[in-house]
MDTraj code that builds the backbone (N, CA, C; nanometers):
import mdtraj as md
import numpy as np

residues = "MET MET PRO TRP LEU ILE LEU ALA VAL LEU VAL GLY GLY SER LEU LEU ALA LEU ARG PHE VAL GLY VAL SER GLY GLY LEU TRP THR ALA SER ALA ALA ALA LEU MET LEU GLY ALA THR GLY TYR ALA VAL GLN GLY ASP PRO SER VAL PRO ALA ALA PRO GLY LEU GLY GLY LYS ALA GLU LYS VAL LEU PRO LEU THR ALA ALA ARG HIS GLU PHE PHE GLY ASP PHE SER SER GLY GLU SER TRP MET ARG MET SER GLU ALA LEU ALA SER SER GLY ASN LYS ALA ASP ALA VAL GLY ILE LEU SER ASN ALA VAL GLY ARG HIS PRO GLY ASP ALA GLN LEU TRP VAL GLY LEU GLY ASN ALA LEU VAL ASP GLN ALA GLN MET ILE THR PRO PRO ALA GLU TYR ALA TYR GLN ARG ALA ALA GLU VAL ALA PRO GLY ASN PRO ALA GLY PRO PHE PHE TYR GLY LEU ALA LEU ALA ARG SER GLY ASP PRO GLN ALA ALA VAL ALA ILE TRP GLN SER ILE LEU ALA THR ALA PRO LYS GLU ALA SER TRP ARG PRO LEU ILE GLU GLN GLY VAL ALA ALA LEU SER GLN PRO GLN PRO ALA ARG PRO ALA ALA PRO LYS PRO".split()
xyz = np.array([
    [0.0825, -0.1208, 0.0000],
    [0.0000, 0.0000, 0.0000],
    [0.0860, 0.1260, 0.0000],
    [0.1985, 0.1245, 0.0711],
    [0.2817, 0.2436, 0.0825],
    [0.3310, 0.2949, -0.0522],
    [0.3795, 0.2097, -0.1467],
    [0.4244, 0.2643, -0.2757],
    [0.3149, 0.3399, -0.3487],
    [0.1893, 0.2875, -0.3424],
    [0.0805, 0.3550, -0.4131],
    [0.0458, 0.4881, -0.3469],
    [0.0596, 0.4943, -0.2142],
    [0.0352, 0.6186, -0.1436],
    [0.1392, 0.7235, -0.1835],
    [0.2640, 0.6805, -0.1912],
    [0.3714, 0.7716, -0.2319],
    [0.3478, 0.8213, -0.3732],
    [0.3051, 0.7289, -0.4608],
    [0.2777, 0.7668, -0.5994],
    [0.1682, 0.8720, -0.6063],
    [0.0632, 0.8537, -0.5279],
    [-0.0474, 0.9497, -0.5281],
    [-0.0011, 1.0858, -0.4781],
    [0.0839, 1.0867, -0.3755],
    [0.1354, 1.2124, -0.3223],
    [0.2199, 1.2841, -0.4272],
    [0.3041, 1.2080, -0.4994],
    [0.3891, 1.2680, -0.6015],
    [0.3071, 1.3294, -0.7139],
    [0.2041, 1.2573, -0.7591],
    [0.1192, 1.3097, -0.8663],
    [0.0477, 1.4358, -0.8199],
    [-0.0108, 1.4302, -0.7001],
    [-0.0799, 1.5468, -0.6478],
    [0.0126, 1.6655, -0.6302],
    [0.1323, 1.6405, -0.5806],
    [0.2289, 1.7492, -0.5631],
    [0.2712, 1.8104, -0.6952],
    [0.2859, 1.7266, -0.7975],
    [0.3239, 1.7774, -0.9291],
    [0.2150, 1.8668, -0.9859],
    [0.0890, 1.8267, -0.9686],
    [-0.0212, 1.9074, -1.0198],
    [-0.0297, 2.0412, -0.9470],
    [-0.0064, 2.0392, -0.8172],
    [-0.0068, 2.1650, -0.7416],
    [0.1082, 2.2552, -0.7847],
    [0.2238, 2.1951, -0.8138],
    [0.3387, 2.2735, -0.8588],
    [0.3106, 2.3405, -0.9920],
    [0.2428, 2.2696, -1.0802],
    [0.2069, 2.3277, -1.2093],
    [0.1182, 2.4503, -1.1901],
    [0.0197, 2.4391, -1.1012],
    [-0.0677, 2.5521, -1.0726],
    [0.0107, 2.6683, -1.0115],
    [0.1055, 2.6335, -0.9235],
    [0.1805, 2.7358, -0.8506],
    [0.2617, 2.8234, -0.9440],
    [0.3210, 2.7622, -1.0489],
    [0.4048, 2.8407, -1.1405],
    [0.3240, 2.9049, -1.2511],
    [0.1924, 2.8896, -1.2489],
    [0.1079, 2.9624, -1.3414],
    [0.0624, 2.8872, -1.4633],
    [0.0880, 2.7554, -1.4698],
    [0.0417, 2.6773, -1.5845],
    [-0.1080, 2.6569, -1.5708],
    [-0.1816, 2.6844, -1.6776],
    [-0.3268, 2.6724, -1.6710],
    [-0.3814, 2.6353, -1.8066],
    [-0.5118, 2.6197, -1.8136],
    [-0.5788, 2.5928, -1.9406],
    [-0.5413, 2.4584, -1.9989],
    [-0.5277, 2.4563, -2.1318],
    [-0.5019, 2.3306, -2.2015],
    [-0.3691, 2.2691, -2.1652],
    [-0.2666, 2.3538, -2.1411],
    [-0.1359, 2.2992, -2.1074],
    [-0.1394, 2.2283, -1.9730],
    [-0.2117, 2.2871, -1.8761],
    [-0.2229, 2.2196, -1.7463],
    [-0.2985, 2.0888, -1.7617],
    [-0.4043, 2.0891, -1.8416],
    [-0.4828, 1.9680, -1.8633],
    [-0.3982, 1.8586, -1.9270],
    [-0.3179, 1.8984, -2.0280],
    [-0.2324, 1.7999, -2.0952],
    [-0.1288, 1.7436, -1.9991],
    [-0.0684, 1.8310, -1.9167],
    [0.0310, 1.7848, -1.8195],
    [-0.0319, 1.6918, -1.7173],
    [-0.1534, 1.7279, -1.6696],
    [-0.2227, 1.6432, -1.5727],
    [-0.2548, 1.5068, -1.6341],
    [-0.2978, 1.5081, -1.7595],
    [-0.3304, 1.3815, -1.8259],
    [-0.2074, 1.2929, -1.8380],
    [-0.0928, 1.3553, -1.8710],
    [0.0305, 1.2766, -1.8831],
    [0.0701, 1.2149, -1.7494],
    [0.0566, 1.2945, -1.6414],
    [0.0898, 1.2415, -1.5090],
    [-0.0032, 1.1272, -1.4703],
    [-0.1315, 1.1455, -1.4955],
    [-0.2272, 1.0432, -1.4574],
    [-0.2110, 0.9172, -1.5420],
    [-0.1765, 0.9360, -1.6704],
    [-0.1542, 0.8191, -1.7551],
    [-0.0352, 0.7385, -1.7054],
    [0.0721, 0.8096, -1.6690],
    [0.1889, 0.7395, -1.6173],
    [0.1586, 0.6676, -1.4868],
    [0.0826, 0.7352, -1.3991],
    [0.0482, 0.6733, -1.2715],
    [-0.0405, 0.5507, -1.2922],
    [-0.1340, 0.5611, -1.3866],
    [-0.2226, 0.4474, -1.4134],
    [-0.1437, 0.3290, -1.4679],
    [-0.0527, 0.3582, -1.5597],
    [0.0287, 0.2499, -1.6150],
    [0.1113, 0.1806, -1.5093],
    [0.1667, 0.2598, -1.4164],
    [0.2452, 0.1987, -1.3098],
    [0.1570, 0.1173, -1.2164],
    [0.0387, 0.1700, -1.1886],
    [-0.0516, 0.0984, -1.0986],
    [-0.0923, -0.0370, -1.1568],
    [-0.1065, -0.0406, -1.2900],
    [-0.1492, -0.1656, -1.3545],
    [-0.0348, -0.2637, -1.3699],
    [0.0837, -0.2117, -1.4099],
    [0.1929, -0.3014, -1.4461],
    [0.3140, -0.2909, -1.3550],
    [0.3229, -0.1845, -1.2769],
    [0.4438, -0.1623, -1.1999],
    [0.4576, -0.2563, -1.0823],
    [0.5833, -0.2820, -1.0484],
    [0.6153, -0.3633, -0.9318],
    [0.7335, -0.2970, -0.8635],
    [0.7137, -0.2377, -0.7464],
    [0.8228, -0.1660, -0.6794],
    [0.9415, -0.2545, -0.6481],
    [0.9235, -0.3855, -0.6421],
    [1.0352, -0.4737, -0.6091],
    [1.1225, -0.5046, -0.7289],
    [1.0771, -0.4659, -0.8478],
    [1.1551, -0.4950, -0.9677],
    [1.2446, -0.3760, -0.9977],
    [1.3774, -0.3966, -1.0168],
    [1.4653, -0.2840, -1.0458],
    [1.4338, -0.2219, -1.1798],
    [1.4710, -0.0947, -1.1929],
    [1.4427, -0.0234, -1.3166],
    [1.5200, -0.0832, -1.4317],
    [1.4590, -0.0807, -1.5496],
    [1.5237, -0.1310, -1.6701],
    [1.5575, -0.0147, -1.7600],
    [1.6635, -0.0277, -1.8416],
    [1.6970, 0.0802, -1.9333],
    [1.5891, 0.1004, -2.0367],
    [1.5771, 0.2220, -2.0860],
    [1.4753, 0.2527, -2.1862],
    [1.4972, 0.1754, -2.3137],
    [1.3891, 0.1585, -2.3882],
    [1.3954, 0.0825, -2.5112],
    [1.4107, 0.1718, -2.6328],
    [1.4242, 0.3010, -2.6110],
    [1.4452, 0.3886, -2.7248],
    [1.3216, 0.4696, -2.7556],
    [1.3292, 0.5468, -2.8615],
    [1.2168, 0.6304, -2.9010],
    [1.2579, 0.7760, -2.9047],
    [1.1603, 0.8645, -2.9077],
    [1.1874, 1.0065, -2.9237],
    [1.2707, 1.0623, -2.8088],
    [1.2529, 1.0077, -2.6898],
    [1.3235, 1.0641, -2.5753],
    [1.4739, 1.0540, -2.5915],
    [1.5239, 0.9568, -2.6712],
    [1.6669, 0.9404, -2.6887],
    [1.7289, 1.0610, -2.7595],
    [1.6506, 1.1369, -2.8357],
    [1.7035, 1.2490, -2.9110],
    [1.7030, 1.3781, -2.8316],
    [1.6628, 1.3722, -2.7069],
    [1.6671, 1.4893, -2.6195],
    [1.8007, 1.4880, -2.5463],
    [1.8799, 1.5919, -2.5675],
    [2.0113, 1.5986, -2.5046],
    [1.9970, 1.6450, -2.3605],
    [2.0400, 1.5641, -2.2627],
    [2.0276, 1.6056, -2.1222],
    [2.1273, 1.7172, -2.0909],
    [2.0770, 1.8333, -2.0551],
    [2.1620, 1.9505, -2.0350],
    [2.1484, 2.0109, -1.8956],
    [2.0829, 1.9386, -1.8047],
    [2.0608, 1.9941, -1.6712],
    [2.1916, 2.0279, -1.6022],
    [2.2868, 1.9345, -1.6021],
    [2.4142, 1.9584, -1.5332],
    [2.4893, 2.0746, -1.5970],
    [2.4828, 2.0843, -1.7294],
    [2.5539, 2.1923, -1.7981],
    [2.4961, 2.3286, -1.7620],
    [2.3634, 2.3412, -1.7610],
    [2.3066, 2.4727, -1.7284],
    [2.3286, 2.5075, -1.5821],
    [2.3375, 2.4073, -1.4950],
    [2.3661, 2.4354, -1.3546],
    [2.5041, 2.4970, -1.3377],
    [2.5974, 2.4657, -1.4291],
    [2.7297, 2.5269, -1.4216],
    [2.7209, 2.6785, -1.4387],
    [2.6237, 2.7246, -1.5149],
    [2.6108, 2.8674, -1.5424],
    [2.5126, 2.9385, -1.4494],
    [2.4107, 2.8658, -1.4035],
    [2.3032, 2.9305, -1.3273],
    [2.2877, 2.8775, -1.1848],
    [2.3595, 2.7719, -1.1484],
    [2.3440, 2.7131, -1.0167],
    [2.2246, 2.6188, -1.0094],
    [2.2086, 2.5551, -0.8951],
    [2.1047, 2.4531, -0.8777],
    [1.9718, 2.5079, -0.8258],
    [1.9710, 2.6283, -0.7716],
    [1.8513, 2.6770, -0.7035],
    [1.8112, 2.8157, -0.7537],
    [1.8096, 2.8330, -0.8830],
    [1.7729, 2.9613, -0.9409],
    [1.6219, 2.9787, -0.9405],
    [1.5784, 3.1005, -0.9693],
    [1.4353, 3.1295, -0.9683],
    [1.3597, 3.0546, -1.0776],
    [1.4271, 3.0222, -1.1864],
    [1.3600, 2.9531, -1.2965],
    [1.3700, 2.8023, -1.2921],
    [1.4249, 2.7476, -1.1835],
    [1.4515, 2.6038, -1.1789],
    [1.3248, 2.5204, -1.1927],
    [1.2145, 2.5615, -1.1297],
    [1.0934, 2.4796, -1.1365],
    [1.0405, 2.4727, -1.2795],
    [1.0464, 2.5849, -1.3519],
    [1.0045, 2.5832, -1.4921],
    [1.0943, 2.4898, -1.5741],
    [1.2244, 2.5009, -1.5508],
    [1.3197, 2.4209, -1.6271],
    [1.2996, 2.2723, -1.6006],
    [1.2789, 2.2355, -1.4768],
    [1.2611, 2.0943, -1.4420],
    [1.1365, 2.0365, -1.5095],
    [1.0287, 2.1123, -1.5090],
    [0.9060, 2.0634, -1.5726],
    [0.9260, 2.0468, -1.7229],
    [0.9900, 2.1454, -1.7853],
    [1.0129, 2.1374, -1.9289],
    [1.1031, 2.0197, -1.9633],
    [1.2087, 2.0009, -1.8886],
    [1.3013, 1.8911, -1.9166],
    [1.2350, 1.7555, -1.8942],
    [1.1484, 1.7465, -1.7944],
    [1.0772, 1.6205, -1.7703],
    [0.9830, 1.5886, -1.8865],
    [0.9128, 1.6896, -1.9354],
    [0.8230, 1.6690, -2.0487],
    [0.9018, 1.6283, -2.1726],
    [1.0141, 1.6952, -2.1980],
    [1.0937, 1.6638, -2.3166],
    [1.1506, 1.5228, -2.3099],
    [1.1977, 1.4825, -2.1928],
    [1.2584, 1.3499, -2.1803],
    [1.1566, 1.2383, -2.1979],
    [1.0279, 1.2698, -2.1762],
    [0.9232, 1.1694, -2.1969],
    [0.8632, 1.1778, -2.3367],
    [0.9211, 1.2624, -2.4215],
    [0.8754, 1.2712, -2.5595],
    [0.7787, 1.3833, -2.5888],
    [0.7383, 1.4589, -2.4866],
    [0.6414, 1.5682, -2.5056],
    [0.7144, 1.6988, -2.5351],
    [0.7793, 1.7039, -2.6511],
    [0.8656, 1.8174, -2.6819],
    [0.7860, 1.9459, -2.7041],
    [0.6700, 1.9353, -2.7657],
    [0.5886, 2.0546, -2.7889],
    [0.5456, 2.1161, -2.6559],
    [0.5057, 2.0324, -2.5600],
    [0.4669, 2.0839, -2.4286],
    [0.5869, 2.1438, -2.3556],
    [0.7059, 2.0842, -2.3760],
    [0.8273, 2.1385, -2.3148],
    [0.8538, 2.2787, -2.3656],
    [0.8349, 2.2998, -2.4963],
    [0.8495, 2.4339, -2.5538],
    [0.7405, 2.5258, -2.4991],
    [0.6183, 2.4750, -2.4898],
    [0.5072, 2.5561, -2.4415],
    [0.5280, 2.6052, -2.2991],
    [0.5795, 2.5194, -2.2127],
    [0.6066, 2.5581, -2.0738],
    [0.7005, 2.6778, -2.0697],
    [0.8093, 2.6717, -2.1478],
    [0.9092, 2.7772, -2.1411],
    [0.8678, 2.9007, -2.2196],
    [0.7859, 2.8839, -2.3232],
    [0.7309, 3.0012, -2.3911],
    [0.6449, 3.0817, -2.2939],
    [0.5666, 3.0107, -2.2134],
    [0.4858, 3.0756, -2.1088],
    [0.5767, 3.1417, -2.0050],
    [0.6847, 3.0725, -1.9701],
    [0.7746, 3.1222, -1.8654],
    [0.8445, 3.2511, -1.9068],
    [0.8968, 3.2563, -2.0304],
    [0.9672, 3.3786, -2.0709],
    [0.8701, 3.4953, -2.0893],
    [0.7437, 3.4634, -2.1191],
    [0.6440, 3.5694, -2.1245],
    [0.6211, 3.6323, -1.9887],
    [0.6287, 3.5507, -1.8845],
    [0.6089, 3.6001, -1.7483],
    [0.7362, 3.6616, -1.6898],
    [0.8513, 3.6073, -1.7310],
    [0.9795, 3.6508, -1.6740],
    [1.0784, 3.6780, -1.7877],
    [1.0569, 3.7835, -1.8644],
    [1.1416, 3.8085, -1.9821],
    [1.2860, 3.8443, -1.9489],
    [1.3146, 3.8747, -1.8228],
    [1.4514, 3.9080, -1.7845],
    [1.5306, 3.7907, -1.7307],
    [1.4768, 3.6693, -1.7385],
    [1.5438, 3.5507, -1.6853],
    [1.6214, 3.4821, -1.7971],
    [1.7538, 3.4932, -1.7941],
    [1.8377, 3.4366, -1.9008],
    [1.8271, 3.2856, -1.9072],
    [1.8151, 3.2207, -1.7917],
    [1.8083, 3.0747, -1.7918],
    [1.6852, 3.0248, -1.8671],
    [1.5731, 3.0933, -1.8509],
    [1.4522, 3.0519, -1.9197],
    [1.4672, 3.0686, -2.0707],
    [1.5345, 3.1749, -2.1139],
    [1.5587, 3.1926, -2.2581],
    [1.6509, 3.0834, -2.3117],
    [1.7544, 3.0509, -2.2358],
    [1.8427, 2.9405, -2.2761],
    [1.7641, 2.8102, -2.2846],
    [1.6832, 2.7842, -2.1821],
    [1.6030, 2.6626, -2.1826],
    [1.5095, 2.6562, -2.3009],
    [1.4485, 2.7709, -2.3354],
    [1.3594, 2.7735, -2.4508],
    [1.4367, 2.7433, -2.5788],
    [1.5552, 2.8011, -2.5930],
    [1.6370, 2.7702, -2.7099],
    [1.6690, 2.6224, -2.7189],
    [1.7088, 2.5629, -2.6061],
    [1.7407, 2.4203, -2.6055],
    [1.6183, 2.3351, -2.6386],
    [1.5028, 2.3729, -2.5846],
    [1.3808, 2.2971, -2.6099],
    [1.3411, 2.3054, -2.7574],
    [1.3599, 2.4223, -2.8174],
    [1.3279, 2.4376, -2.9596],
    [1.4220, 2.3552, -3.0464],
    [1.5491, 2.3489, -3.0082],
    [1.6454, 2.2666, -3.0830],
    [1.6108, 2.1193, -3.0690],
    [1.5741, 2.0769, -2.9496],
    [1.5324, 1.9375, -2.9299],
    [1.4098, 1.9049, -3.0153],
    [1.3170, 1.9989, -3.0217],
    [1.1947, 1.9739, -3.0969],
    [1.2213, 1.9621, -3.2469],
    [1.3053, 2.0506, -3.2996],
    [1.3326, 2.0508, -3.4434],
    [1.4494, 1.9619, -3.4821],
    [1.5276, 1.9179, -3.3824],
    [1.6491, 1.8415, -3.4064],
    [1.7511, 1.9210, -3.4877],
    [1.7440, 2.0519, -3.4794],
    [1.8401, 2.1412, -3.5432],
    [1.8113, 2.2829, -3.4935],
    [1.9051, 2.3736, -3.5173],
    [1.8829, 2.5117, -3.4760],
    [1.7869, 2.5789, -3.5728],
    [1.7012, 2.6627, -3.5194],
    [1.5994, 2.7322, -3.5977],
    [1.6044, 2.8811, -3.5631],
    [1.5451, 2.9668, -3.6458],
    [1.5430, 3.1103, -3.6116],
    [1.4840, 3.1406, -3.4735],
    [1.3735, 3.0763, -3.4320],
    [1.3246, 3.1024, -3.2962],
    [1.4262, 3.0636, -3.1885],
    [1.4987, 2.9541, -3.2102],
    [1.6006, 2.9137, -3.1128],
    [1.7142, 3.0157, -3.1095],
    [1.7573, 3.0622, -3.2263],
    [1.8610, 3.1651, -3.2318],
    [1.8175, 3.2904, -3.1555],
    [1.6921, 3.3274, -3.1723],
    [1.6409, 3.4457, -3.1027],
    [1.6442, 3.4242, -2.9511],
    [1.6075, 3.3044, -2.9071],
    [1.6076, 3.2762, -2.7637],
    [1.7486, 3.2877, -2.7048],
    [1.8481, 3.2326, -2.7749],
    [1.9858, 3.2432, -2.7260],
    [2.0332, 3.3892, -2.7273],
    [1.9928, 3.4638, -2.8288],
    [2.0283, 3.6050, -2.8355],
    [1.9694, 3.6828, -2.7179],
    [1.8427, 3.6541, -2.6847],
    [1.7792, 3.7214, -2.5723],
    [1.8493, 3.6855, -2.4415],
    [1.8924, 3.5598, -2.4281],
    [1.9644, 3.5194, -2.3071],
    [2.0918, 3.6012, -2.2912],
    [2.1635, 3.6213, -2.4028],
    [2.2866, 3.6998, -2.3972],
    [2.2580, 3.8461, -2.3667],
    [2.1456, 3.8980, -2.4154],
    [2.1126, 4.0391, -2.3951],
    [2.0718, 4.0682, -2.2511],
    [1.9943, 3.9783, -2.1906],
    [1.9450, 4.0064, -2.0547],
    [2.0486, 3.9738, -1.9479],
    [2.1516, 3.8954, -1.9827],
    [2.2576, 3.8628, -1.8869],
    [2.3920, 3.8703, -1.9583],
    [2.4372, 3.9917, -1.9923],
    [2.5591, 4.0049, -2.0724],
    [2.6847, 3.9504, -2.0056],
    [2.6848, 3.9372, -1.8750],
    [2.8018, 3.8845, -1.8073],
    [2.8033, 3.7336, -1.7955],
    [2.6959, 3.6689, -1.8385],
    [2.6855, 3.5230, -1.8284],
    [2.7013, 3.4627, -1.9677],
    [2.7997, 3.3740, -1.9887],
    [2.8242, 3.3183, -2.1222],
    [2.7306, 3.2042, -2.1606],
    [2.6271, 3.1799, -2.0820],
    [2.5398, 3.0653, -2.1100],
    [2.4754, 3.0757, -2.2475],
    [2.4249, 3.1952, -2.2822],
    [2.3599, 3.2104, -2.4115],
    [2.4509, 3.1732, -2.5272],
    [2.5710, 3.2337, -2.5371],
    [2.6629, 3.1949, -2.6435],
    [2.7071, 3.0491, -2.6366],
    [2.7271, 2.9970, -2.5144],
    [2.7705, 2.8573, -2.5041],
    [2.6661, 2.7629, -2.5628],
    [2.5411, 2.7777, -2.5213],
    [2.4378, 2.6862, -2.5690],
    [2.4029, 2.7131, -2.7160],
    [2.4225, 2.8354, -2.7613],
    [2.4074, 2.8627, -2.9040],
    [2.5125, 2.7848, -2.9827],
    [2.6360, 2.7868, -2.9342],
    [2.7407, 2.7081, -2.9983],
    [2.7094, 2.5595, -2.9970],
    [2.6574, 2.5115, -2.8853],
    [2.6214, 2.3707, -2.8777],
    [2.5127, 2.3369, -2.9789],
    [2.4157, 2.4275, -2.9941],
    [2.3095, 2.4046, -3.0924],
    [2.3655, 2.4003, -3.2337],
    [2.4635, 2.4856, -3.2627],
    [2.5270, 2.4832, -3.3942],
    [2.5993, 2.3501, -3.4165],
    [2.6690, 2.3036, -3.3131],
    [2.7384, 2.1751, -3.3248],
    [2.6401, 2.0618, -3.3488],
    [2.5271, 2.0646, -3.2777],
    [2.4248, 1.9617, -3.2962],
    [2.3631, 1.9687, -3.4353],
    [2.3721, 2.0862, -3.4983],
    [2.3139, 2.1048, -3.6311],
    [2.4153, 2.0804, -3.7420],
    [2.5339, 2.0311, -3.7062],
    [2.6316, 1.9947, -3.8076],
    [2.7402, 2.0966, -3.8340],
    [2.7573, 2.1951, -3.7453],
    [2.8599, 2.2978, -3.7661],
    [2.9495, 2.3081, -3.6434],
    [3.0319, 2.2059, -3.6170],
    [3.1165, 2.2094, -3.4972],
    [3.2221, 2.3186, -3.5022],
    [3.2688, 2.3560, -3.6224],
    [3.3712, 2.4603, -3.6313],
    [3.3178, 2.5931, -3.5783],
    [3.1919, 2.6246, -3.6097],
    [3.1330, 2.7486, -3.5586],
    [3.1213, 2.7444, -3.4074],
    [3.0868, 2.6272, -3.3537],
    [3.0768, 2.6132, -3.2087],
    [3.2116, 2.6376, -3.1422],
    [3.3168, 2.5775, -3.1974],
    [3.4511, 2.5943, -3.1407],
    [3.4921, 2.7409, -3.1435],
    [3.4622, 2.8110, -3.2528],
    [3.4986, 2.9526, -3.2629],
    [3.4288, 3.0350, -3.1545],
    [3.3003, 3.0083, -3.1322],
    [3.2255, 3.0808, -3.0281],
    [3.2820, 3.0504, -2.8909],
    [3.3068, 2.9222, -2.8644],
    [3.3563, 2.8833, -2.7324],
    [3.4962, 2.9382, -2.7068],
    [3.5808, 2.9401, -2.8093],
    [3.7149, 2.9958, -2.7904],
    [3.7081, 3.1453, -2.7606],
    [3.6124, 3.2152, -2.8214],
    [3.5975, 3.3580, -2.7919],
    [3.5510, 3.3796, -2.6481],
    [3.4701, 3.2881, -2.5960],
    [3.4293, 3.2975, -2.4551],
    [3.5506, 3.2771, -2.3646],
    [3.6309, 3.1756, -2.3952],
    [3.7462, 3.1442, -2.3119],
    [3.8500, 3.2554, -2.3141],
    [3.8571, 3.3309, -2.4244],
    [3.9582, 3.4355, -2.4366],
    [3.9447, 3.5413, -2.3286],
    [3.8227, 3.5617, -2.2783],
    [3.8005, 3.6638, -2.1752],
    [3.7458, 3.6052, -2.0450],
    [3.7390, 3.4729, -2.0366],
    [3.6800, 3.4095, -1.9179],
    [3.7777, 3.4111, -1.8007],
    [3.7279, 3.4389, -1.6804],
    [3.8153, 3.4297, -1.5627],
    [3.8666, 3.2868, -1.5456],
    [3.9907, 3.2737, -1.5049],
    [4.0491, 3.1400, -1.4903],
    [3.9786, 3.0586, -1.3823],
    [3.9183, 3.1265, -1.2841],
    [3.8531, 3.0542, -1.1743],
    [3.7053, 3.0291, -1.1996],
    [3.6531, 3.0663, -1.3153],
    [3.5109, 3.0474, -1.3441],
    [3.4744, 2.8994, -1.3378],
    [3.3652, 2.8680, -1.2683],
    [3.3263, 2.7277, -1.2492],
    [3.2905, 2.6600, -1.3805],
    [3.2440, 2.7384, -1.4774],
    [3.2009, 2.6823, -1.6046],
    [3.3131, 2.6722, -1.7061],
    [3.4299, 2.7265, -1.6762],
    [3.5401, 2.7257, -1.7732],
    [3.5799, 2.5837, -1.8159],
    [3.5951, 2.4876, -1.7229],
    [3.6321, 2.3513, -1.7663],
    [3.5307, 2.2901, -1.8625],
    [3.4027, 2.3205, -1.8444],
    [3.3001, 2.2664, -1.9335],
    [3.3244, 2.3133, -2.0767],
    [3.3544, 2.4421, -2.0941],
    [3.3773, 2.4956, -2.2275],
    [3.5087, 2.4422, -2.2842],
    [3.6100, 2.4322, -2.2003],
    [3.7382, 2.3787, -2.2466],
    [3.7227, 2.2347, -2.2949],
    [3.6455, 2.1565, -2.2223],
    [3.6218, 2.0182, -2.2649],
    [3.5465, 2.0138, -2.3967],
    [3.4510, 2.1061, -2.4134],
    [3.3773, 2.1107, -2.5388],
    [3.4672, 2.1432, -2.6563],
    [3.5561, 2.2412, -2.6383],
    [3.6502, 2.2770, -2.7448],
    [3.7394, 2.1585, -2.7781],
    [3.7903, 2.0918, -2.6753],
    [3.8782, 1.9780, -2.6992],
    [3.8060, 1.8659, -2.7728],
    [3.6808, 1.8399, -2.7336],
    [3.6059, 1.7304, -2.7957],
    [3.5769, 1.7590, -2.9422],
    [3.5384, 1.8819, -2.9734],
    [3.5025, 1.9142, -3.1112],
    [3.6243, 1.9421, -3.1983],
    [3.7403, 1.9596, -3.1355],
    [3.8622, 1.9850, -3.2129],
    [3.9314, 1.8564, -3.2539],
    [3.8846, 1.7436, -3.2043],
    [3.9431, 1.6153, -3.2424],
    [3.9150, 1.5880, -3.3896],
    [4.0086, 1.5245, -3.4590],
    [3.9835, 1.4889, -3.6001],
    [3.8606, 1.4001, -3.6115],
    [3.7724, 1.4352, -3.7031],
    [3.6514, 1.3566, -3.7231],
    [3.6806, 1.2375, -3.8132],
    [3.6212, 1.1205, -3.7846],
    [3.6451, 1.0041, -3.8696],
    [3.5984, 1.0306, -4.0121],
    [3.6794, 0.9875, -4.1055],
    [3.6460, 1.0086, -4.2465],
    [3.5262, 0.9242, -4.2862],
    [3.4405, 0.9828, -4.3677],
    [3.3261, 0.9080, -4.4178],
    [3.3710, 0.8116, -4.5265],
    [3.3129, 0.6937, -4.5310],
    [3.3510, 0.6001, -4.6386],
    [3.3163, 0.6575, -4.7750],
    [3.4026, 0.6335, -4.8704],
    [3.3801, 0.6850, -5.0048],
    [3.2587, 0.6169, -5.0676],
    [3.1855, 0.6939, -5.1425],
    [3.0676, 0.6385, -5.2105],
    [3.1129, 0.5414, -5.3179],
    [3.0431, 0.4305, -5.3340],
    [3.0818, 0.3336, -5.4357],
    [3.0706, 0.3925, -5.5759],
    [3.1654, 0.3594, -5.6592],
    [3.1628, 0.4088, -5.7973],
    [3.0533, 0.3387, -5.8751],
    [2.9850, 0.4122, -5.9604],
    [2.8768, 0.3477, -6.0391],
    [2.9333, 0.2491, -6.1391],
])
top = md.Topology()
chain = top.add_chain()
for i, resn in enumerate(residues, 1):
    res = top.add_residue(resn, chain, resSeq=i)
    for name in ("N", "CA", "C"):
        top.add_atom(name, md.element.get_by_symbol(name[0]), res)
traj = md.Trajectory(xyz[None], top)
């Protein structure tokens, strides 16, 4: 009985959290339905004594987990963390449109929050599987509202790399490092990115001759 009680508390708490951050209307209904569907599936088939199994694949595999990376720039307990967590949870379960919708609502309410703009850019890239003009705008806004924080340019570079242009990403990241304080907590992350993308790429096999 205890696992089911815990599950009910978690679902109820999630729904209250959605209301608390201002999610309403169709988006709240869709989020509630997703939570209830997951809870119902677990109630029917779940067994708390069985260890978790790795995922079998699907759309969620194409969502790049970036929580740890954004924490390097914004910390773990920022004002936008609850919005970001909800969006990332929706995206990881395949609900990419809802993930974008959550953050579109968030930046409308908090247009001066750079983390939310970065998150929106990342969510748009995940949804399209490439960088798009709306994503570029989101990264630009992040850089404008927090000019001292390199998160906007960093994640813009990452989006370019994900879209097939690693050289552009390296150029952006190297420009960040050129003026970055040596003690900056996020500096190693960018240095690792430059090193990874600067490695020689494996040659593609030649196309067979006709």
